[in-house]
N, C-alpha and C positions, 0 to 999 in steps of 0.2 A: 266461447260464448261465455259471455258472463252477465249478469243481471247486477246494477248497480244502482244501488240508490242515492241519489244527491241533493239534498236537503234546498229549497223546497219541493224538488219536483218528484214526480212519481216514480220505480223503478224502470231504467230503461237496457233494452237486453243490448250489450254491444255483442255485435258479432263481427270476425273476421273471415274472407272467403277469401277464394281463388277461384276462377272462373277460367278453364283452358280455352287457348284460341279456336281450336279446331271443335269445342264443344257446340251442342246441339241446341236449336233456339228453346227447346223446352226446358232449359237451366231456370227458367223464370218459376216452374214446379216448386223447386229446390228451396227457391226463395220464398214462394208462398208457406212450403211447412215452415219456414224459418220466421216468418213475422206470424204466425199463428201461435207462437210459445207466450208472446208476453204483448200488454196491447201497443207499449211505444217500443220501435226498434230501430237501431243505425247499425247498418251494415256497411263496413267499408272494407276495402282491400283491391286485388286487381282484376276488373272485370273481365278487360279485353273487348270491351263495347267502346264503340265509337261514334260518334253522331256531331252533327254541326249545330247541336240543341246546346252542348255542353264545349265549345268552341272549338272540336276537330275539325280539320282540312276538310274530310271525306267520313261517309257513316258504313258502317259495317251491320250485316243481318244481325249481330249481338247485340248492337248498338240499337236497331232499330225496335229488337224485341224487348229488352231492357224499357227503352222509354215507351212502349206501349202500356208493359206492364204496371209501370209506375202511374200513369194515368188512370188506368182503370182501380188502381187498388188506392189510388189518392194519395201516392208517396210523392215527394221529390227529391230530385238528384241535387247532390250538393258536390262539385266540383273543382278544383282551381281554374285560374285565368290562364295559365300558362303551362305547357306542356310537362306531361311525367316522365314519359319515356322517349327514349329516342334510338333510332334504329338507321339502315339504309335508304328506308322507303321516306325517312323524315320523322318528326315529331309528330306523337301525340298525347289525349287524354285520355287513357284508361284505368287511371287509379284513384275512384273517387267513391262514394258515400252515397247508400239509398235511405232516407228517412221516413220513419210512418209514425205520426201522431207526436211530432216531435215540434213542440210548441214555441221553441226559443229559438232567437236568431243564432246560426252557424255558418261559420266559413271555412272557406279549406285554402291551404297555401303549400305550393312545392317548395321544399327547401331545398339547397344546393350543395346536400350533402353524401357521402357514401361516396364507393366508387361503382357503383352498380348502374345498370342502362335504364336501372327505374330511380327515379329520385323520390325520396320519402316526402310523405302529404299530410302536414299539421291540420287537424280539424280545431277551431276554436268554438265549443261551446257556451254562452252568454247564460250562465247559469245564476245570475248577479251572487255568488259567494266568492268567498275569498280563499285562493289559489295557496295561499302558503306556499310561494314558490320560492322563497328566498329563507324559510326556516325547515329545520329537520327534526324529528325526536330523537333525544339522547336518552335510551335509558339508565337507570341507574339500581345496578341489579343487587346492591348490597341492602337498599330500599325495598327492594322488587320481595328480596328473601323474607324481610322483615315483617312485609306486609301481608304474603301467604301466610308466615307462621302465626300471625297474630288471628287470623280469622279462625272461628269455633269451629272444633271436629264435632262433623256431623256424623253419627251411628247410621250408616247407610244399611238398611235391610228392604229390598227391592221383592216386593210381591207381584208386580205385573211391569209390561214395558213402559205403561204412562209414569209408573215410578223413576224406570230409567232415563227415561226422557227428561223428564224433572232435574233431576240429577245432573244430567248432562248440561244442561241449559242453568242452574246454579252453579256448578262448577265456572263454567266457562264463563261467566258474570263475574264470577268474583277474578279469575285470572286476569280477563279485559281491563278492570278497574284497579287493580294492583299494579298493572302494566303502565297506565294512564298516569296516575297518581303519583309513582315512585320517580318517573322521569321528568324531562323538562325540554321545550322548544326552543332550538339554538338558531342564530341567526348564521347564513351562510356566508362565506368568507367567499367574497369573488375570485374569480383567480384571473391572477395576471399573467398573460403569457408574455413571453419573453420579446425581440424584437425579431429574432429570427424565427420566431413560430410563427408570426404575424404575417411577416414577408414571404416564407414559404407556404402559407395556407394560401395567398393573393395569387404565389404561380402556380399552384395545386388548381385553383377554382379556375383560372383562366386558360391551363392547359386543356383540362377537362371539357371546356365550353368547344374548344376547339377541334378535341378528339369525336366529340357529339356530331358535330356539324360536318366535319369531313370523312369521318369513318373510314380513316387513313390509320393502316398498322402503325406506320410511323410515329405520327401524333401521338396514337393510343399507348407507345412503350417509351413516350416522352412521360405523360400524363402517370403510367403507372410508376416511372422513376421518379417523380416528384411525390406520387403518394407515399413510396414506400420509406423516401427519407423524411417527408414528415411525421411519418407514423416514429421511427426512429428520435426523432426531436422531441415528440411528445412522451415516450417511452423514459427519454432520458430525465425530464422535468419528473414526470412523477416517481420515480425512482428517487430522485433527489428529494422532493415533497414529502412520499414517506418514510427518509431517510430522518428527516426535520423532525417528523409527528412522532416517530419510535423512538428518537431519543431526547424529546420533550414531554414525555408520558409521566404520569404523576400516579403512582401504582398503590395507591394509599388512600385514594377518592373513590374508589369501587364502580370507576364507569367501565363501558366496553372498551375495548381495544385489542 
């Protein structure tokens, strides 16, 4: 659980949960305690709850309870349009989110990644802010050191807990400011995968879908082999990039490495 502030929105309480499939229908009492912590909440995870309301083929008691709970508390269920879990009984959508007082558009997408029987789900919140997905912050530790040293020395002599709290806030503010002004934002370089990796990724994804639908151990074995080989290709490519980075480092500019 973490409370995050994403300007211009009020603080949002993001919560990750897991609801066991054999749990009682009273699990919503725990959800009720969680939503009482903050006005705006976003609870996501494996609810093990099925309902035709979010495109499952059939419902279950946990899904019925969750649906009734969200209706009574004025919450909304955010689920992807495609299945998030595959087993011998078929595909289902049990990985989703429940949002309360969230007044921005939100959509969920199941992503065909990882080797688990659950697909990861990406949630997109339209906050109208720049996500800076193509940039990362690179600190310059030498400049950071100079900035910290340049601050005036404070003769700290606390008399009560308030003095201690104020000093902690002052120090934290100076530390954050020094970090922000001493570094710079750098554009991320797009990662160009080799033709072999792209082809192997397509093979892996195709075998994964076959294994999920057939539930045949032989298909699962073929998928695992393709996944292992793809990991090997990525490892070798990462090692090569890391070697090139080390060889091209400049130890005199004070940047982190």
